MILUM-546586 format. One record per residue (C-alpha): residue in three letters; x, y, z. Coordinates in Angstrom, 3 decimals. Each point is the difference from the previous one (the first is absolute). Layout:
BEGIN
['ALA' [X Y Z]]
...
! end
This chain:
BEGIN
['MET' [19.343 -32.365 9.519]]
['LYS' [2.052 2.593 1.396]]
['TYR' [-1.456 3.485 -0.182]]
['HIS' [-0.127 3.521 2.167]]
['GLN' [-2.208 -0.071 2.847]]
['LEU' [-2.150 2.757 1.406]]
['VAL' [-1.597 -1.336 3.619]]
['LEU' [-3.692 1.814 1.084]]
['LYS' [-0.292 0.383 3.150]]
['LYS' [-2.298 -2.159 2.364]]
['GLY' [-3.522 0.655 -1.158]]
['ARG' [0.919 2.294 -2.852]]
['GLU' [-0.741 -2.136 -2.689]]
['LYS' [-3.785 0.486 -0.144]]
['SER' [0.301 2.788 -2.758]]
['VAL' [2.159 -2.276 -2.321]]
['LEU' [-2.678 -2.664 0.592]]
['ASN' [-2.625 2.694 -1.135]]
['GLN' [1.951 -0.125 -3.136]]
['HIS' [1.124 4.163 0.718]]
['PRO' [3.156 0.710 -2.313]]
['TRP' [2.088 1.896 2.756]]
['ILE' [2.196 -0.911 2.749]]
['PHE' [1.030 3.186 2.546]]
['SER' [2.916 -0.164 1.766]]
['GLY' [-1.379 0.128 3.408]]
['ALA' [-1.252 -3.613 -0.524]]
['VAL' [2.863 -1.433 -0.841]]
['TYR' [1.739 -2.436 2.807]]
['ARG' [3.616 -0.731 -2.027]]
['LYS' [0.868 1.564 -3.289]]
['PRO' [2.107 -1.688 -2.379]]
['GLU' [3.323 -0.148 -0.408]]
['GLY' [1.623 2.555 -2.854]]
['ASN' [-1.907 1.610 -2.520]]
['ASP' [-1.527 -2.141 -2.459]]
['PRO' [-3.298 1.264 -1.996]]
['PHE' [-1.855 -3.177 1.331]]
['VAL' [-1.033 -1.136 2.704]]
['HIS' [-2.010 -3.071 1.490]]
['ILE' [-2.626 1.446 2.653]]
['LEU' [-0.457 -2.828 2.921]]
['ASP' [-2.241 0.219 3.018]]
['PHE' [1.623 -0.056 3.467]]
['LYS' [-0.192 -4.026 0.200]]
['GLY' [1.701 -0.262 -3.714]]
['ASN' [-3.053 -0.530 -2.538]]
['HIS' [0.888 1.397 -3.013]]
['LEU' [-2.577 2.761 -1.420]]
['ALA' [0.872 1.992 -2.777]]
['ILE' [3.186 1.140 -2.310]]
['ALA' [0.118 3.603 0.232]]
['PHE' [2.377 3.330 -1.434]]
['TYR' [1.976 0.876 2.854]]
['ASP' [0.899 3.550 0.863]]
['PRO' [2.230 0.255 3.207]]
['ALA' [-0.085 3.556 0.195]]
['SER' [-3.558 0.777 -0.799]]
['GLN' [-2.471 0.178 3.135]]
['ILE' [-1.840 -2.781 -2.686]]
['ILE' [2.249 -2.535 0.208]]
['ALA' [-1.147 -2.500 -1.941]]
['ARG' [-2.694 0.222 -3.154]]
['ILE' [-1.314 -3.656 -0.729]]
['PHE' [-0.368 -0.963 -3.464]]
['HIS' [-0.354 -3.778 0.908]]
['PHE' [-2.715 -1.408 2.336]]
['GLY' [0.719 -4.000 0.978]]
['GLU' [2.639 -2.219 -0.126]]
['PRO' [3.343 0.583 -1.067]]
['LEU' [0.312 -0.320 -4.046]]
['GLU' [3.338 1.106 -2.787]]
['ILE' [-0.460 3.481 -0.664]]
['ASP' [1.285 -0.014 -3.746]]
['GLN' [-0.293 1.586 -3.359]]
['SER' [-3.532 -1.879 -0.611]]
['PHE' [-1.351 1.131 3.761]]
['TRP' [0.491 3.608 -0.921]]
['SER' [-1.483 -0.605 -3.992]]
['VAL' [-3.082 -1.879 1.622]]
['LYS' [-0.877 3.141 1.771]]
['VAL' [0.474 2.658 -2.365]]
['LYS' [-1.659 -1.841 -2.615]]
['ALA' [-3.301 -0.327 2.161]]
['ALA' [0.242 3.944 0.819]]
['PHE' [0.002 0.345 -3.621]]
['GLN' [-2.626 -2.239 -0.853]]
['LEU' [-2.096 1.676 2.372]]
['ARG' [0.596 3.394 -1.714]]
['GLN' [-1.266 -1.570 -3.505]]
['SER' [-3.000 -0.834 1.563]]
['LEU' [-0.349 3.646 1.623]]
['ILE' [1.677 2.380 -2.246]]
['ASN' [-2.163 1.099 -3.374]]
['ASP' [2.154 0.377 -3.674]]
['GLN' [-0.712 3.508 0.595]]
['THR' [2.395 0.765 2.677]]
['THR' [3.249 -0.461 -0.550]]
['GLY' [1.302 1.085 3.782]]
['TYR' [-0.850 -2.171 2.968]]
['ARG' [1.740 -1.517 2.745]]
['LEU' [1.664 -3.731 -0.671]]
['ILE' [1.082 -0.962 3.417]]
['ASN' [-1.421 1.648 3.497]]
['ALA' [2.274 -1.298 2.778]]
['GLU' [-1.622 -1.256 2.583]]
['GLY' [-2.900 -0.332 -2.123]]
['ASP' [1.223 -2.345 -2.419]]
['GLY' [1.705 -2.171 2.986]]
['LEU' [3.569 1.613 -1.480]]
['PRO' [0.503 2.879 3.216]]
['GLY' [2.538 2.689 -0.589]]
['ILE' [-0.594 -0.301 -3.934]]
['ILE' [-1.945 2.361 -2.362]]
['ALA' [-0.123 -0.178 -3.438]]
['ASP' [-2.402 2.522 -2.387]]
['VAL' [-0.061 0.130 -3.505]]
['TYR' [-0.289 2.582 -2.523]]
['GLU' [0.112 -1.423 -3.696]]
['ARG' [3.183 -1.923 -0.294]]
['VAL' [1.782 1.947 2.910]]
['VAL' [-0.346 -1.468 3.851]]
['SER' [1.143 1.763 2.820]]
['LEU' [1.104 -2.412 2.402]]
['LYS' [0.130 1.069 3.964]]
['LEU' [1.846 -2.094 2.420]]
['THR' [-1.074 1.439 3.208]]
['ILE' [2.528 -1.976 2.520]]
['PRO' [3.627 -1.418 -0.441]]
['ALA' [-0.932 -3.344 0.327]]
['VAL' [-2.021 0.008 -3.632]]
['TYR' [2.974 1.751 -1.851]]
['HIS' [2.100 -2.827 -0.728]]
['LEU' [-3.256 -1.001 -2.083]]
['GLU' [-0.036 2.263 -2.225]]
['SER' [1.267 -2.004 -2.920]]
['ILE' [-2.174 -2.851 0.601]]
['LEU' [-2.846 2.494 -0.056]]
['ILE' [1.123 1.477 -3.186]]
['ASP' [0.261 -3.092 -1.989]]
['GLN' [-3.315 -1.266 1.011]]
['LEU' [-1.681 3.687 -0.412]]
['ARG' [1.701 -0.222 -3.791]]
['THR' [-1.872 -3.057 -1.013]]
['PHE' [-3.418 2.348 0.058]]
['GLY' [1.663 2.658 -2.270]]
['PRO' [1.212 2.964 1.977]]
['THR' [3.443 0.301 -2.023]]
['SER' [1.661 3.137 2.601]]
['PHE' [-0.023 0.169 3.850]]
['TYR' [0.406 2.808 2.717]]
['ILE' [1.187 -0.888 3.293]]
['ASP' [-0.316 1.626 2.603]]
['THR' [0.901 -1.068 3.702]]
['ALA' [1.555 1.725 3.409]]
['ASN' [3.605 -0.487 -1.231]]
['TYR' [-0.039 0.462 -3.573]]
['LYS' [-2.440 1.019 -2.995]]
['LYS' [0.903 -1.402 -3.715]]
['TRP' [-1.804 -0.468 -3.206]]
['VAL' [1.082 -3.301 -1.667]]
['ASP' [-0.682 -0.106 -3.619]]
['THR' [-1.063 3.656 -0.069]]
['PRO' [-2.733 0.854 -1.909]]
['ALA' [0.100 2.823 -3.420]]
['GLU' [-1.881 2.553 1.975]]
['LYS' [0.037 -0.406 3.969]]
['ASN' [-3.393 2.180 0.299]]
['VAL' [-2.181 -2.880 -0.493]]
['LEU' [-3.601 0.750 -2.356]]
['PHE' [-2.460 -3.115 1.033]]
['GLN' [-3.594 -0.116 0.049]]
['GLU' [-2.968 -0.107 2.753]]
['ASN' [-3.553 -0.902 -1.262]]
['GLN' [1.335 1.611 -3.634]]
['LEU' [1.567 2.926 1.558]]
['LYS' [3.167 0.664 0.083]]
['PHE' [2.350 1.083 2.387]]
['ILE' [3.788 0.039 0.965]]
['ALA' [2.072 -1.943 2.492]]
['ASP' [3.232 1.537 1.266]]
['SER' [1.664 -3.429 2.003]]
['GLU' [3.158 2.098 0.716]]
['HIS' [-1.505 3.427 1.031]]
['GLY' [-3.506 -0.559 1.170]]
['GLN' [-2.201 -0.691 3.189]]
['LYS' [-0.152 -3.725 0.651]]
['THR' [0.980 -2.280 -3.645]]
['GLY' [-0.594 2.943 -1.900]]
['PHE' [-4.118 0.299 0.200]]
['PHE' [-2.747 -0.423 2.321]]
['LEU' [-1.426 -3.504 -1.528]]
['ASP' [-1.500 -0.851 3.383]]
['GLN' [-2.772 2.402 -0.701]]
['ARG' [-1.212 -0.805 -3.431]]
['ASP' [-3.494 -1.363 0.926]]
['ASN' [-0.651 3.050 1.814]]
['ARG' [0.946 2.029 -2.987]]
['ARG' [-2.249 -2.104 -2.220]]
['LEU' [-2.776 0.963 2.673]]
['VAL' [0.576 3.814 0.215]]
['GLN' [-0.003 -0.444 -4.099]]
['SER' [-3.505 -1.627 0.331]]
['MET' [-1.587 2.802 1.953]]
['ALA' [1.564 3.108 -0.898]]
['GLU' [-2.096 1.377 -3.048]]
['GLY' [-1.377 3.559 0.024]]
['LYS' [2.051 0.513 3.375]]
['THR' [2.625 2.593 1.472]]
['VAL' [2.786 -2.171 1.199]]
['LEU' [2.925 0.828 2.790]]
['ASN' [3.051 -2.547 -0.581]]
['ALA' [1.547 1.181 3.451]]
['PHE' [4.267 -1.671 0.383]]
['CYS' [-1.117 -0.838 -3.438]]
['TYR' [3.968 -1.222 -0.819]]
['SER' [-0.253 -1.491 -3.313]]
['GLY' [-3.253 1.416 -0.618]]
['ALA' [-1.344 -3.049 -1.163]]
['PHE' [-3.480 0.096 1.620]]
['SER' [-0.124 3.340 -1.503]]
['VAL' [0.126 -2.221 -3.082]]
['TYR' [-2.751 -2.317 0.655]]
['ALA' [-2.353 3.268 1.009]]
['ILE' [0.713 1.651 -3.489]]
['ALA' [-0.534 -3.635 -1.389]]
['GLY' [-3.164 -0.164 1.501]]
['GLY' [-1.626 3.124 -0.819]]
['ALA' [1.200 2.618 2.711]]
['ILE' [-0.993 3.655 -1.173]]
['ALA' [3.000 0.998 1.976]]
['VAL' [3.135 -1.351 1.925]]
['ASP' [2.555 1.729 2.296]]
['SER' [2.900 -2.006 1.109]]
['VAL' [1.930 1.315 3.015]]
['ASP' [3.051 -1.204 1.310]]
['VAL' [2.540 1.637 1.868]]
['SER' [2.582 -1.210 -2.193]]
['GLN' [0.880 1.955 -3.086]]
['GLY' [2.113 -3.298 -1.729]]
['ALA' [-3.733 -2.156 0.659]]
['LEU' [-1.694 2.502 -1.818]]
['ASN' [2.427 -0.217 -2.981]]
['LEU' [-1.044 -3.666 0.102]]
['THR' [-3.277 1.066 0.362]]
['GLU' [-0.062 2.124 -2.995]]
['LYS' [2.517 -3.218 -2.149]]
['ASN' [-3.129 -2.609 0.663]]
['LEU' [-2.892 2.138 -0.892]]
['SER' [2.028 0.852 -3.465]]
['LEU' [-0.048 -3.390 -1.023]]
['ASN' [-3.698 -0.369 0.482]]
['PHE' [-1.656 3.359 -0.639]]
['SER' [0.584 2.781 -2.545]]
['PRO' [1.280 3.561 2.307]]
['SER' [-3.346 0.940 0.975]]
['VAL' [-1.719 2.129 2.913]]
['LEU' [-1.584 -2.470 1.904]]
['HIS' [2.999 -0.289 2.406]]
['GLN' [2.520 2.282 1.675]]
['SER' [3.165 -0.760 2.284]]
['ILE' [0.183 1.540 3.283]]
['VAL' [3.185 -0.489 1.946]]
['ALA' [-1.361 0.896 3.725]]
['ASP' [-0.116 -2.021 2.945]]
['CYS' [-3.372 -1.818 -0.025]]
['PHE' [-0.437 0.650 3.982]]
['ASP' [0.263 3.749 -0.742]]
['TYR' [-1.766 -0.098 -3.368]]
['LEU' [-3.308 -1.353 1.310]]
['ARG' [0.355 2.045 2.971]]
['SER' [0.211 2.963 -1.829]]
['MET' [-3.324 -0.128 -2.312]]
['GLN' [-2.510 2.239 0.598]]
['SER' [-2.818 -2.333 -1.049]]
['ALA' [-1.095 -3.028 -1.173]]
['HIS' [1.260 -0.844 -3.446]]
['TYR' [0.735 -3.542 -0.606]]
['ASP' [-2.814 -3.117 -0.869]]
['LEU' [2.958 -2.678 0.929]]
['ILE' [2.759 0.292 1.944]]
['ILE' [2.968 -2.795 -0.176]]
['LEU' [2.292 0.077 3.218]]
['ASP' [3.369 -2.195 -0.922]]
['PRO' [2.526 1.028 2.589]]
['PRO' [3.231 -1.842 0.506]]
['ALA' [0.257 -2.119 2.904]]
['PHE' [-0.069 2.505 3.158]]
['ALA' [0.694 -2.750 2.528]]
['LYS' [3.584 -2.123 -0.992]]
['SER' [-0.039 -1.482 3.290]]
['LYS' [-2.134 -0.910 3.358]]
['ARG' [1.738 3.933 1.425]]
['ALA' [-1.464 1.728 -2.358]]
['VAL' [-3.930 -1.391 0.549]]
['VAL' [-1.381 3.029 1.671]]
['LYS' [1.665 2.803 -1.719]]
['ALA' [-0.701 -1.773 -3.482]]
['SER' [-3.963 -0.541 1.613]]
['ARG' [-0.299 3.488 0.413]]
['GLY' [1.242 0.758 -3.988]]
['TYR' [-2.336 -2.274 -1.424]]
['LYS' [-3.030 1.625 2.126]]
['ASP' [0.851 3.373 -1.006]]
['ILE' [0.380 -0.137 -3.599]]
['ASN' [-3.209 -2.445 -0.199]]
['LEU' [-2.166 3.004 2.266]]
['GLN' [1.580 2.279 -2.713]]
['ALA' [-1.344 -1.825 -2.688]]
['PHE' [-3.441 -0.708 1.815]]
['SER' [-0.386 3.615 0.618]]
['LYS' [0.670 1.481 -3.667]]
['ILE' [-1.523 -2.770 -1.829]]
['ARG' [-3.044 0.603 -2.067]]
['PRO' [-3.759 -1.436 1.202]]
['ALA' [-0.001 -3.478 -1.494]]
['GLY' [3.581 -0.486 -0.156]]
['LEU' [2.475 -2.372 -0.195]]
['VAL' [3.173 -0.668 2.143]]
['PHE' [2.121 -2.786 -1.636]]
['THR' [2.541 0.053 2.962]]
['PHE' [2.714 -2.476 1.089]]
['SER' [3.107 -0.770 2.908]]
['CYS' [3.247 -2.412 -1.120]]
['SER' [1.170 0.397 3.444]]
['GLN' [0.440 -3.676 0.840]]
['HIS' [-0.502 1.240 3.411]]
['ILE' [-3.114 1.567 -0.121]]
['SER' [-2.357 -3.102 0.225]]
['ALA' [-3.297 -0.224 -2.232]]
['ASP' [-2.041 -0.055 2.946]]
['LEU' [2.089 3.630 1.506]]
['PHE' [-0.294 1.457 -3.247]]
['GLN' [-3.793 -0.615 0.057]]
['LYS' [-0.159 2.084 3.402]]
['ILE' [2.428 3.101 -1.148]]
['ILE' [-2.407 0.095 -2.911]]
['PHE' [-3.030 0.190 2.429]]
['ALA' [1.653 2.262 1.754]]
['ALA' [0.423 2.367 -2.550]]
['ALA' [-4.026 -0.427 -1.124]]
['LYS' [-0.935 0.702 3.032]]
['ASP' [2.331 3.404 0.380]]
['SER' [-1.661 0.893 -3.123]]
['GLY' [-3.296 0.220 0.596]]
['ARG' [-0.688 -1.538 -3.328]]
['SER' [-1.861 -3.227 -0.602]]
['VAL' [2.360 -3.091 -1.369]]
['LYS' [-0.451 -3.041 -0.949]]
['ILE' [2.435 -3.146 -1.005]]
['LEU' [-0.976 -1.458 -3.705]]
['LYS' [2.681 -2.052 -0.429]]
['LYS' [3.273 -1.324 1.915]]
['LEU' [3.356 0.164 -2.164]]
['GLY' [3.096 -1.825 0.532]]
['GLN' [2.781 -0.742 -2.422]]
['ALA' [-0.246 -1.838 -3.638]]
['GLN' [-0.084 -3.353 -0.676]]
['ASP' [3.437 -0.670 -0.949]]
['HIS' [0.952 0.712 3.335]]
['PRO' [-1.407 -2.777 2.267]]
['VAL' [-0.294 -0.070 3.485]]
['ASN' [1.120 -3.343 1.977]]
['ILE' [-2.804 -0.534 1.891]]
['PHE' [2.520 -1.037 2.510]]
['HIS' [1.430 3.132 -0.008]]
['PRO' [-1.902 2.916 0.287]]
['GLU' [2.796 2.100 0.229]]
['GLY' [-0.127 -0.349 -3.866]]
['GLU' [-3.577 2.440 -0.395]]
['TYR' [1.881 3.221 0.441]]
['LEU' [-2.264 2.546 -2.098]]
['LYS' [-3.254 0.502 1.253]]
['GLY' [-2.364 1.897 -1.386]]
['LEU' [-3.839 1.664 0.096]]
['LEU' [-2.417 1.204 -2.906]]
['LEU' [-2.363 2.731 1.679]]
['TYR' [-2.999 1.612 -0.936]]
['VAL' [-0.234 3.595 2.352]]
['THR' [-2.921 1.959 0.005]]
! end
């Protein structure tokens, strides 16, 4: 069998033998000729280790989708992987939820591929060029599960396939209603990874005054009101985000004095508060560290915003705090929160460690997939 080969340097096969799916360019002894999207990974002695997507322009030069002996990569190969991902979601998603992640890249053995379902629309994000040619195969496979429209998002092109009647898709999450804007929204149109954490907020919001900082679509605010919060403030620097928040609120509740939208920088808003006002604060900022070089500056940002929350929350208050920065580890995040708690002079207890929803599985051999870190904290 002839195939394009990527040969590793001597002694650099250990990560592959441990089933980590990434090959970095510095581990490569010999690259294949040409730019075929698939490469077979060989160790320095010529032993076959895996098959991967090849991305010669990236520091992560290969992303493995099959470990072991060579086999034929045909349509049935992809069909088995996509079907397995769908069957897992069928076991995880309740019938009151119509928005969920169907394919989670390395978490489903499909690096570079993310597929989020919103009712009968799939937002398909292809993050590396080597998977672009799989677009039609993936669409054909996904159609068998019921979707009728697809939004394709790549670095090179964005397009609709069978455009839906309404591009802003209405979907359900735990019986609550939301809008997904795949074409213009963040991520694939909605932050599906926070579903379980929103449900937890709902269960703890009764009788509380709530601040949802960095609110974006206001999903945490919707859940807090559904849980019986007596007042909810949604704060975001973007008026567009607050417009989306108001739309999502109107889908679920009649106009009410329970909620107000506030256009403000969340750091400034908390810093300028003169007295403790909230019983429950949600801090879900965008990724502060998008590269390793940004970790130090990002750490200062996470410490500052949490310090302000600890200083301003009422006694016996709850703080839900998150980091979605892949380069901020769970251990580092907890150390940052420790430093903020110490400087605040308040007593802070961890009630629960939080992460991404179950439909965002993490390959145990690929800890980088656990990007969302969170803590539920009790502040006295």
